[in-house]
Structure formats: structure tokens, C-alpha cells
C-alpha positions in Angstrom: 160.6 11.3 63.7 162.0 14.7 64.2 160.5 17.5 62.0 161.4 21.2 62.3 162.3 20.8 66.0 159.2 18.9 67.1 158.6 15.2 67.5 155.9 13.2 65.7 155.4 9.5 66.2 155.6 7.5 62.9 151.8 6.8 63.1 150.9 10.5 63.4 149.4 12.3 60.4 150.4 15.9 60.0 148.7 17.7 57.1 150.3 20.5 55.1 150.0 24.1 56.1 150.2 23.5 59.9 152.4 25.4 62.4 153.9 23.3 65.1 156.1 24.8 67.8 159.5 23.7 68.9 159.7 21.0 71.5 156.1 19.8 70.8 155.5 16.0 70.9 152.7 14.3 68.9 152.0 10.7 69.8 150.5 7.6 68.3 147.6 7.8 65.8 147.1 11.5 66.2 146.0 13.7 63.3 147.0 17.4 63.0 144.8 18.9 60.2 145.6 21.8 57.9 145.7 25.4 59.1 146.0 24.4 62.8 148.5 26.2 65.0 150.2 24.4 67.9 152.6 26.3 70.2 155.9 25.4 71.7 156.3 22.5 74.1 152.9 21.0 73.7 152.1 17.4 74.3 149.5 15.8 72.0 148.6 12.4 73.3 147.5 9.2 71.5 144.5 9.2 69.2 144.0 13.0 69.2 142.4 15.0 66.3 143.3 18.7 65.9 140.9 20.1 63.3 141.5 22.9 60.8 141.9 26.4 62.2 142.4 25.3 65.8 144.9 27.2 67.9 146.8 25.8 70.8 149.1 28.0 72.8 152.4 27.1 74.5 152.7 24.2 76.9 149.2 22.8 76.2 148.8 19.2 77.4 146.2 17.1 75.4 145.6 13.7 76.9 144.5 10.6 74.9 141.4 10.4 72.8 140.6 14.1 72.6 139.1 15.8 69.5 139.7 19.5 69.2 137.2 20.9 66.6 137.4 23.9 64.4 136.5 27.0 66.5 138.4 26.0 69.6 141.2 28.3 70.9 143.3 27.2 73.8 145.7 29.7 75.4 149.0 28.8 77.1 149.3 26.1 79.8 145.8 24.5 79.2 145.3 20.9 80.3 142.8 18.8 78.3 142.0 15.6 80.2 141.6 12.1 78.7 138.6 11.7 76.4 137.2 15.2 77.0 135.0 16.5 74.2 134.5 19.8 72.5 131.6 20.6 70.2 131.5 23.3 67.5 127.8 23.5 66.4 124.9 24.1 68.8 122.3 22.2 66.7 124.0 19.6 64.6 122.1 17.5 62.1 123.7 15.0 59.7 121.6 16.1 56.7 122.2 19.9 57.3 125.6 21.4 56.5 126.5 23.9 59.2 130.2 24.3 58.4 129.7 28.1 58.3 128.1 28.1 61.7 131.0 26.9 63.8 131.1 28.7 67.1 134.2 29.9 69.0 135.1 28.3 72.3 137.9 30.1 74.2 139.9 28.2 76.8 141.9 30.8 78.7 145.4 30.5 80.2 146.0 27.7 82.7 142.5 26.2 82.5 142.1 22.5 83.3 139.4 20.4 81.8 138.9 17.0 83.5 138.6 13.5 81.9 135.3 12.8 80.0 134.1 16.4 80.3 132.0 17.9 77.5 132.4 21.6 76.6 129.4 22.8 74.5 130.5 25.4 71.9 130.4 29.1 72.3 131.6 29.4 75.9 134.6 31.0 77.4 136.5 29.1 80.2 138.3 31.6 82.4 141.9 31.7 83.4 142.9 28.8 85.7 139.3 27.5 86.0 139.0 23.8 86.8 136.4 21.7 85.1 135.8 18.5 87.1 135.8 15.1 85.5 132.6 14.3 83.6 131.2 17.8 83.8 129.0 19.2 81.0 129.7 22.9 80.5 127.0 24.8 78.8 127.9 28.4 79.9 130.9 30.6 80.6 133.1 29.7 83.6 134.7 32.4 85.8 138.5 32.6 86.2 139.7 30.3 89.0 136.2 28.7 89.3 135.7 25.0 90.1 132.7 23.5 88.3 131.3 19.9 88.4 128.2 18.0 87.3 125.7 17.9 84.5 124.9 20.6 83.8 128.1 22.0 85.3 127.6 24.2 88.4 130.2 26.1 90.4 131.1 24.6 93.8 134.2 26.6 94.7 137.4 28.2 93.6 140.9 26.8 92.7 144.3 28.3 92.8 146.6 28.6 89.8 148.4 25.5 91.3 145.2 23.5 91.3 144.3 23.6 95.0 140.9 24.4 96.4 140.7 27.9 97.9 139.1 28.5 101.3 138.4 32.1 101.9 138.4 33.7 105.3 136.1 36.3 106.7 138.1 39.0 104.8 137.6 37.1 101.6 141.3 36.2 101.4 142.6 32.7 100.6 146.2 31.3 100.4 147.2 28.5 98.1 148.8 25.8 100.3 151.4 25.0 97.7 152.5 28.3 96.2 151.5 30.5 99.2 150.0 33.0 96.6 147.1 35.0 98.0 143.7 35.4 96.4 140.8 37.8 97.0 137.1 37.1 96.4 135.2 40.2 95.3 131.6 40.2 93.9 131.8 36.5 92.9 135.2 36.9 91.1 138.6 35.8 92.3 141.8 37.8 91.7 145.4 36.9 92.6 147.0 39.4 95.0 150.6 40.2 94.1 
């Protein structure tokens, strides 16, 4: 069904007081909860939950079976892989109410989170970082960093187009697809204009 210039499948549940951007698509059995904000041209896959007060920027791709809990902020162009997991409390207990203790998790522009990854709350994932499938992220990740494993550890760098960067002796790398140049300085990567 078309609603306010976005599409929601007839099985999707959209609570009141949500903001959903033009061109966004929300698919089968997904639930968008109150006070969440979803930007333009997002794709919300099947069986996704967007909890209250979550913010998704423009062009965010959320694959099937993802729960985005209160405290998560995704900037523009973020990719959330199938069945990846966010948390929002460091020390959850069923019998202890910690709704006032939700931590903020910031996923910056262009970041990719692979299938079945777990992102422990309170971290910042840098611009265009790449979280490998199944990784368990427990600390901040640098911009353009490639991390894998449990616990996640950095094994390299990725371009904004999602290609592994190989730096030369001058600490310069070129993306094979975009031909954009990157510089590695003091364990941080920056794109060279």
C-alpha cells in the first residue's frame, strides 16, 4: 500500500508518530515503532523491527531479520546485512528494568555490517567501515577499517566502494573500481580528493 509517498507491504505494522521518507519500501512482517525516523529511499527487508527513537538516514538498506533497537542511529547509505544484531544494554537481566540505561550506537555514513554480525551497544562505527559476516564488535571501529572475527579485530582497510585497499610504500592506495586515492596516516585512512 502507498502511504505518504512510501510503500509498506500489507503485513507491515507502522505505529503512529513515525517519520518515513519518500521512496522508502517496507516489506513483509516488519514493524516500525513509534517515534522512529526513517529517511528517504530506504529499504526495510522482511521481518525487521525498528524500535522507538531509532534514526535511519537516507538510502539505508536493512536486510531480512534485523532488529534495530532504541539507541541506534544509522547515518546515510548504511548497509545492515541479513540477521545482524544490535544490542542496547550492556548488562541485560530479565528481572531488572534498564529502559533508562539504553546506550547509543552510532553507525556512520556508508558503513557496511555483514550478515549475522553482532554490534554491542555504545560503539561508533566509522564512515565506510566494513564489518565482516559473523563479527562481534565490542569497541569503536575506524573509518574505512575492515574488521572480522569474535571479538572483531581489524585486518585491513576498505574503500568507499567496498574494495580492499593495498597501500604502497608511500601509504597510498587506489580503489580498483572508483580509482579514488586513499592515504594511511597514523593508523587512520583518509580519501584524497
